[in-house]
LUMFI-73560 format. One record per residue (C-alpha): x, y, z; residue in one letter. Coordinates in steps of 0.25 Angstrom, whole numbers, plus 2048, in hexadecimal, padded with zeros to 3 digits. Example, Ala and Ser with C-alpha at 12.3 -4.5 7.8 and 13.67 -1.06 7.14 Angstrom:
2
831:7EE:81F:A .
837:7FC:81D:S .
END
This chain:
448
BC5:3E6:F4C:M .
BCE:3E7:F40:D .
BD0:3DC:F35:K .
BDE:3D7:F39:P .
BDA:3D5:F47:K .
BCD:3CE:F43:E .
BD5:3C5:F3A:I .
BE0:3C2:F44:R .
BD5:3BE:F4E:G .
BCE:3B5:F45:K .
BDC:3AE:F42:F .
BDE:3AD:F51:F .
BD1:3A6:F54:F .
BD3:39D:F48:L .
BE1:399:F4D:F .
BDB:397:F5B:L .
BD0:38E:F56:A .
BDA:386:F4D:T .
BE3:384:F59:F .
BD8:37F:F62:I .
BD3:375:F57:F .
BE1:36F:F55:L .
BE3:36E:F64:L .
BD6:367:F66:C .
BDA:35D:F5B:L .
BE7:35B:F62:A .
BE1:357:F6F:V .
BD6:34D:F69:R .
BD7:33F:F6C:T .
BDD:338:F5F:P .
BD4:32E:F58:R .
BD9:320:F56:T .
BD8:321:F47:Y .
BE3:319:F3F:G .
BE9:326:F3A:S .
BEB:32C:F49:V .
BF7:325:F50:P .
BF5:31E:F5D:Q .
BFD:322:F69:P .
C0A:31B:F6A:R .
C0B:310:F74:R .
C13:313:F80:A .
C22:310:F7F:L .
C22:306:F8B:D .
C15:2FE:F86:A .
C17:2F0:F80:C .
C14:2EF:F71:P .
C07:2E6:F6F:S .
C0D:2DC:F65:R .
C0F:2CE:F6B:T .
C14:2C3:F63:S .
C0A:2B8:F60:S .
C14:2B0:F58:E .
C1C:2A4:F5D:T .
C29:2A9:F56:I .
C2B:2B8:F56:T .
C37:2BF:F4F:P .
C3F:2C8:F58:L .
C41:2D6:F52:N .
C4F:2DA:F4D:N .
C55:2CC:F4F:T .
C55:2BE:F48:K .
C4E:2B8:F54:H .
C41:2B2:F57:L .
C39:2B2:F64:L .
C30:2A7:F68:V .
C2A:2A9:F76:S .
C2C:2AF:F84:A .
C2B:2A9:F91:Y .
C2C:2AD:FA0:M .
C38:2A5:FA5:D .
C3E:2A9:FB3:R .
C45:29C:FB6:R .
C53:2A2:FB3:E .
C59:2AE:FBB:A .
C59:2BB:FB4:G .
C4E:2B9:FA9:S .
C3F:2B9:FA9:D .
C3B:2B4:F9C:M .
C40:2AC:F90:R .
C3D:2B0:F81:I .
C3F:2A4:F78:I .
C44:2A7:F6A:G .
C4C:2A2:F5E:I .
C58:2AA:F5B:F .
C62:2AB:F50:K .
C6F:2A7:F57:R .
C78:2B0:F50:D .
C70:2BD:F52:S .
C6D:2BD:F61:I .
C6F:2CB:F67:R .
C6B:2D0:F75:P .
C5C:2D1:F77:L .
C53:2D9:F81:H .
C46:2D5:F87:C .
C3A:2DF:F87:V .
C2D:2DC:F8E:F .
C1F:2E0:F8E:C .
C1C:2E3:F9D:C .
C0D:2E2:F9D:A .
C0C:2EC:F92:G .
C18:2F4:F96:R .
C25:2F3:F8E:L .
C31:2EF:F97:S .
C40:2F3:F95:S .
C49:2E9:F8F:T .
C51:2DE:F96:T .
C5C:2D6:F90:P .
C59:2C9:F8A:G .
C62:2BD:F8D:T .
C63:2B4:F80:I .
C64:2A5:F82:M .
C67:29D:F76:Q .
C63:28E:F77:H .
C6F:285:F75:S .
C68:27B:F6C:D .
C69:282:F5E:R .
C6E:276:F55:F .
C76:280:F4D:G .
C6A:288:F48:F .
C6B:297:F46:P .
C5E:29A:F4F:Y .
C5D:294:F5D:A .
C53:294:F68:T .
C56:2A0:F71:T .
C50:2A5:F7E:D .
C51:2B4:F83:V .
C50:2B5:F92:M .
C4A:2C3:F97:C .
C49:2CA:FA4:R .
C3C:2D1:FA6:I .
C3D:2E0:FAC:P .
C39:2E2:FBA:R .
C2A:2E6:FBB:D .
C27:2E1:FAD:C .
C1B:2D8:FAC:N .
C20:2D2:F9F:A .
C15:2CC:F96:T .
C1D:2CD:F88:H .
C2C:2CD:F84:V .
C34:2D1:F78:D .
C43:2D2:F74:L .
C4A:2DE:F6F:L .
C58:2DF:F69:T .
C5A:2ED:F70:Q .
C59:2F0:F7F:P .
C52:2FB:F85:G .
C44:300:F86:R .
C3F:2FD:F78:V .
C31:2FD:F73:R .
C31:2F1:F69:P .
C25:2F5:F60:L .
C27:2EA:F56:H .
C2B:2DE:F60:Q .
C22:2D2:F63:S .
C20:2D0:F71:W .
C20:2C1:F77:L .
C17:2BE:F82:P .
C1E:2B9:F8E:I .
C18:2AB:F92:R .
C19:2A2:F9E:N .
C17:2AE:FA7:Q .
C12:2A5:FB3:K .
C1D:29A:FB1:T .
C26:2A0:FBC:N .
C1B:2A1:FC6:E .
C1D:298:FD2:K .
C11:290:FD5:K .
C0F:286:FE1:K .
C07:27D:FD7:T .
C0D:27C:FC9:E .
C01:27B:FBF:E .
C03:278:FB0:F .
BF9:279:FA5:Q .
BFF:26D:F9F:F .
C07:261:FA4:N .
C0E:25D:F97:F .
C10:265:F8A:T .
C17:25F:F7E:V .
C20:269:F76:C .
C21:266:F67:I .
C2A:26D:F5E:S .
C29:26F:F52:N .
C20:26C:F47:L .
C25:271:F39:F .
C24:26D:F2B:G .
C19:263:F26:D .
C19:25A:F33:Y .
C0C:253:F32:N .
C0E:247:F3B:N .
BFF:247:F3F:V .
BFD:239:F45:L .
C09:239:F4E:Q .
C07:247:F53:V .
BF8:244:F57:A .
BFD:237:F5E:Q .
C08:23E:F65:S .
BFF:249:F6A:L .
BF4:240:F6F:E .
BFF:237:F75:M .
C04:243:F7D:Y .
BF6:246:F81:R .
BF4:238:F87:L .
C01:23A:F8E:L .
BFC:246:F95:G .
C02:252:F8C:V .
BF9:25E:F8E:D .
BFF:267:F82:R .
C07:266:F76:V .
C0F:272:F70:V .
C13:272:F62:I .
C1B:27C:F5A:Y .
C16:27C:F4C:N .
C1D:282:F40:T .
C15:279:F36:T .
C0F:26B:F35:C .
C07:263:F2B:G .
BF8:266:F29:P .
BF3:25A:F30:D .
BFC:25B:F3C:L .
BF7:26A:F3D:D .
BE9:265:F3D:R .
BEC:25B:F48:L .
BF3:265:F51:L .
BE8:270:F4F:R .
BDF:266:F56:G .
BE8:265:F62:Y .
BEA:274:F63:V .
BDB:276:F63:Q .
BD9:26C:F6F:E .
BE5:273:F76:G .
BEE:267:F77:F .
BF8:26D:F6D:V .
BFE:27B:F6D:E .
C03:27E:F5F:M .
C0E:289:F5F:V .
C10:28F:F51:P .
C1F:28F:F4E:W .
C21:296:F41:P .
C31:295:F42:I .
C32:294:F33:D .
C2D:2A2:F31:R .
C39:2A7:F38:H .
C44:29E:F36:L .
C48:292:F2D:N .
C46:287:F38:P .
C4E:27A:F36:S .
C47:26C:F35:R .
C53:266:F3C:G .
C5A:267:F49:W .
C69:26A:F44:L .
C6D:276:F3C:F .
C78:270:F35:S .
C6F:265:F30:Q .
C62:26D:F2D:S .
C65:27C:F2C:G .
C5B:286:F2F:G .
C59:291:F3A:D .
C54:289:F46:L .
C54:27B:F4C:H .
C48:273:F48:Y .
C3D:27E:F46:F .
C41:284:F53:G .
C3F:277:F5C:Q .
C48:27C:F67:L .
C40:289:F68:T .
C32:283:F68:T .
C36:278:F73:L .
C3B:283:F7C:N .
C2F:28C:F79:E .
C26:281:F7C:C .
C2D:27E:F8A:V .
C2A:28D:F8E:Y .
C1C:28D:F88:R .
C19:281:F91:S .
C20:285:F9D:M .
C15:28C:FA4:E .
C0A:282:FA0:R .
C10:274:F9F:S .
C17:26B:FAA:R .
C1E:263:FA0:Y .
C22:265:F91:V .
C26:25A:F87:L .
C30:25E:F7D:L .
C2F:254:F71:N .
C2C:253:F62:D .
C1E:251:F5C:I .
C21:243:F58:D .
C26:23F:F66:E .
C1E:23A:F72:I .
C24:23A:F80:I .
C1E:22D:F85:M .
C1E:228:F94:P .
C20:219:F95:Y .
C1E:217:FA4:R .
C12:220:FA5:H .
C05:223:F9E:D .
C07:232:F9D:N .
C11:23D:F9E:L .
C0B:242:FAB:T .
C0E:235:FB2:A .
C1C:234:FAC:M .
C20:242:FAF:M .
C1B:241:FBE:D .
C24:235:FBF:A .
C30:23B:FB9:L .
C2F:248:FC1:Q .
C2E:240:FCE:R .
C3B:239:FCB:Q .
C42:245:FC5:H .
C3B:251:FCC:P .
C45:25C:FC7:H .
C45:258:FB9:T .
C40:262:FAE:G .
C44:25A:FA1:E .
C41:24C:F9E:F .
C48:246:F92:L .
C40:23B:F8A:I .
C47:232:F81:E .
C43:232:F72:N .
C3F:224:F6C:H .
C3D:223:F5E:I .
C32:21A:F58:F .
C35:218:F49:P .
C29:21B:F41:K .
C2E:211:F36:I .
C2A:205:F3F:H .
C1C:202:F41:F .
C15:1F9:F4C:E .
C12:1EC:F44:P .
C03:1EA:F48:S .
BFF:1F8:F43:R .
BF4:1F8:F4D:R .
BF5:208:F4E:F .
BF5:20A:F3F:H .
BE7:210:F40:L .
BDF:213:F34:P .
BDA:221:F38:Q .
BE8:226:F39:W .
BEC:221:F2B:D .
BEA:22F:F24:G .
BF1:237:F30:V .
BFF:23B:F2D:P .
C09:238:F36:G .
C0F:22C:F3F:V .
C07:223:F47:N .
C0F:221:F54:I .
C07:215:F59:L .
C0D:20D:F4D:E .
C1B:20F:F51:H .
C20:207:F5D:V .
C2E:204:F5A:Y .
C38:20C:F62:R .
C47:20F:F60:E .
C50:20F:F6C:D .
C58:21C:F6C:P .
C67:21B:F68:D .
C6D:21D:F75:R .
C7B:21F:F6F:G .
C77:22C:F69:S .
C6F:239:F6D:Y .
C61:235:F70:H .
C57:241:F71:P .
C4D:243:F7C:H .
C41:24C:F7D:K .
C3C:252:F8A:M .
C31:254:F94:I .
C34:261:F9C:V .
C2F:269:FA7:Q .
C2F:277:F9F:P .
C31:280:FAB:R .
C3F:278:FAD:L .
C43:27B:F9E:V .
C4B:287:F9A:V .
C4E:282:F8C:W .
C4D:275:F84:T .
C53:26E:F78:S .
C4C:263:F70:V .
C51:257:F78:H .
C55:25D:F85:E .
C53:269:F8E:V .
C5F:272:F8E:I .
C5D:27B:F99:E .
C54:277:FA5:K .
C51:279:FB4:M .
C4E:26A:FB7:G .
C55:25D:FB5:Q .
C55:254:FA9:R .
C50:245:FA9:F .
C51:23B:F9E:K .
C44:232:F9F:V .
C47:223:F9D:P .
C41:21E:F90:M .
C39:213:F97:D .
C32:21F:F9F:F .
C2F:228:F93:C .
C34:229:F85:R .
C30:230:F78:I .
C28:229:F6D:V .
C2D:22F:F60:H .
C28:229:F54:V .
C31:22E:F48:R .
C3C:22A:F3F:V .
C46:220:F45:S .
C53:225:F4B:L .
C59:218:F4B:R .
C55:212:F3D:G .
C5F:207:F3E:S .
C57:200:F49:L .
C4E:1F4:F44:T .
C40:1F2:F49:L .
C45:1E7:F53:D .
C4E:1F1:F59:Q .
C43:1FA:F5D:L .
C3B:1FA:F69:N .
C2C:1F8:F69:V .
C25:203:F71:D .
C16:204:F71:K .
C14:20E:F7C:R .
C0B:217:F73:L .
C01:20B:F72:W .
BFE:20D:F81:D .
BF6:219:F7D:F .
BF0:215:F70:Q .
BE2:213:F75:E .
BE1:222:F79:K .
BEB:227:F6F:L .
BE4:222:F62:I .
BD6:229:F64:P .
BDD:236:F68:R .
BE5:236:F5C:V .
BD9:233:F53:D .
BD2:23E:F5A:E .
BDD:248:F57:A .
BDE:244:F49:L .
BCF:244:F47:G .
BCE:252:F4D:R .
BD8:257:F42:A .
BD1:24F:F37:G .
BDC:246:F35:L .
BD6:238:F39:L .
BD1:230:F2E:L .
BCA:225:F34:S .
BC7:21E:F42:T .
BC3:210:F3C:E .
BCC:204:F3D:G .
BD3:209:F4A:R .
BDA:1FD:F51:S .
END
């Protein structure tokens, strides 16, 4: 063989060996080192990021999303997304669903702004969505553009109340009564009154209290942590001040800010839907108010009587009655030494009640059947599926120890109301136990 042919042969075999080596590298299974990219997720798969926050900014908007609930009570929609929207920047939105791991096509969202806005630039807003056919929806998000979009950077909201719309022969609820409290903010540290109110509610038959908490005082925080640990209180973080400039007042022209009263309207509605699957009744009131039956020893007996008389009622309005905290019961029999160092108001010492001014607007609070509520305001349900009934004051009224609304009334013009004293034998030791658990009880000596 001549030299040129020999050289060409060697080059040929070298080229062939190199080609085979490179081919083997190409078909090897790639290793999972960080420098080697993983295969991309299929375009129709749901991103894995789920929002764990109670307030989630909506991408490319000035809106905030709070929660999503299955709601098939209205024709043409399957679910409701509760949010807080900037009123002057509302644009069409489109719903996209995670269908048990598969991404759905988008459907148009119907935006419903609540009418109670009190002049603020942000308002509670619901987006109603239709779930595509053959989609077992577990999560939802909103998009500003329609079409088959893969939202890589969106945060999916879990869809709650999946079982609420099921028809059952026997309706069973986890709770009979839930109290919805909104909202704690600032340095609110009225520990003694909160402990008394929570224990009073427990004596009346309340199973659960939901509190939306932005901030509160350190002593109250310690008290509430004890209730959370034993399962009586559900604390919902409400960091609205991280997203907006919330108002401490109810009217924009007086107090300014972005949103009414730290988002009170949003949290009340959110709590109704949060309780819809679990609680037969929901009480909508403030943390310093007790909805007190006067003809019955507990809320169960009272509501059984009311429902027999008014079987189609979903909203029961309860009159608010003020017990001015400047007037004390003269014997001071419930001025207990172990509570001297506990911050807050002792409601047992305040037995003088104002008559409401019937010549002006008099607010109520509510007991509702949540499944008959569409959306609520602070003092009445705005849209509902049942009837409304104003409960007579001799049947039930609110015990509200606070600053007087009718400061011109003298002591002899007030009514003596000692209804709370009917529960004092059980109430006082329960309050002592709660305060002691939080490390706030000074002494148990000298109790009367």
